[in-house]
N, C-alpha and C positions, 0 to 999 in steps of 0.2 A: 502495499499500500507506499502511497506517494505522502507529502508532506501538507497534509492542508495546516495547519495553525503558520503562523506568523514567526522568525527564528529570530528577526531585531527583536522580540520584545522586550520588555527590562523591567522584571518583577521591582525591584527599584525605584523604578519611578513612578509602579504603579502603589507601592506604598504610604511613598511620598506625598502620591496624591490623594489616598483615600485619610491619610492624615493631617495633612494641614485643612481641609474637610471636617476634623472631628471626625470620622466613621470608622465605627470597631467592623467587624470581617459578619459579627448577626448584622446588622445595617446594612452594608452590602451584600447579604444574603436576603434581604426581607424586601430589596429595591430592588433587586434582578429578579426577584418571585413576583413581582407586582408591573414589571417591566413583562410576564411572559401571560400574567393573567388581564394583564393590558391587547397585548396582540391575539388573546382565543378572540375576543372579541371581532376580529381583523378574520378569524379562521385560519391562523397560522401558527396556533401552539394550539393543547391539549389542557383546558382546565383540572385542580388539582379536584377529585370529587365527594369530596368528603377529609373532616380536619385531622384526621392521622393524615391521610396520604398528604396533606397542605402539609404538613410539618413534616412528615420524610424527602419530603422539595424541599424545602426550606433547609434541612441537614443537610443534604445532597450542596444545596448550592454554596451551602457555608464550607464544605468543602471543598469541593470543587474551587469556589475563592480562594481560601487560604492556599492550595496550591500551584495556583496562577503565582501569590507575592514568594513563596518561597522558590519559584523555579522552578517546583517540580513539577511542571503542566504546564503549556505554552497555548493564550487561549487562540480558536480561530476567528476568518475575520467577522460573522458576526456579534458573537458574544465579547472584541475585543471593542466596539463600534458600541456594546452596551454598556459596555465598563465604562467609556470616554462621556460616556452620551449623562448615565449617573453621576460622575463626575467635575459635569460642567468643563469637560477639555476635550482638546480633539484628539484623533487616533494617535498621532503623531506626538504628542505631548507622554505618551504611552511605551514610545518606540526605542533605542539608543538613539540618541541623538549623529553618533558615528557610525550607523550599519547605511549601508548604502539605500537607496529606494526606491527596490526590485519592484516587478509586479505584484507580489505577496502584498509589498506593503499598500501598493495606490490599491489595487483588489482589500486589505482589507479597510482601510480609508472612505470604502464607501457601504461596508459592512457587507460583505457580499462575499458568498463559500463559492471555491474554486467549480462547483457545479453549478451557480447562477453565472457566475463568466459561462461559464462555457457552453448553457443550456443558448444564452443572448448570439453567441457566434456560431451554436448549428455545430456544434463539436460534443463532441461524449469527453465525460471530467478527466478520464484518461488526460485525451488527449490534451486538450487545456493545461493538464497536470506539468505535461512533456515537455511545453513550451516555454511555462512558466520555470521547469526545474531544469530549464537550458538542456535538454530533449531530446528538442525540436525542433527545427529550425522555426524563424517568425517568419511567411508571405507577406507578402505588399497589401493583398487583399485582407486577410486575418490582423493585419498589424497595423492596418486605418478602421476597420471593426472595435477592435479593441480597443484602440482609445477612444471611440465615442461610448464604447461602455466604461472605459479608469475616468470618462471624460478629460485627457488630454491632450493637447497636438501629439499628432504622430510620433514626432522628431522630439517629443519628450516623454516618452515611453524609451525605456530604457532596454538596454539590447543582452539580454543575455546572453552568457557566455556559451558555446554546444559543446556539452559537454555528453563527450560517448563513454558506456557504460566497455570494464573489458576488464 
């Protein structure tokens, strides 16, 4: 399976932004849960059916959030976007400032998953992942459409180094 998370994510910057707002891990979990419930109204997530299930989900989100701050796990694009919105910061504020702005970062900034981008481009998720990871070339047509999806000019698209397995 490919890399779906954002490798330039900075656990320390996440922790600093949370602390600056005097929020606890529990506060973050509660807000993430509220975001999930709000999305349910749009049909994109399933609500907890009872208080036990809600408590279980809150606990899962608290553990998940803690793993991000400890650096044990890295959030995927949509979660990174949610964290940034909850903290009132740009996604870039949660990334290592010295890391290159690659396709994964541009995707995450919009809160998109690899599957979201692939669907908009008419590619399989694996096909797009290969482009993002530098395992497939980016032709002019795909570059033009990708720039539109990521809301950047074609010349501003980072050119992934083509890496061959071997």
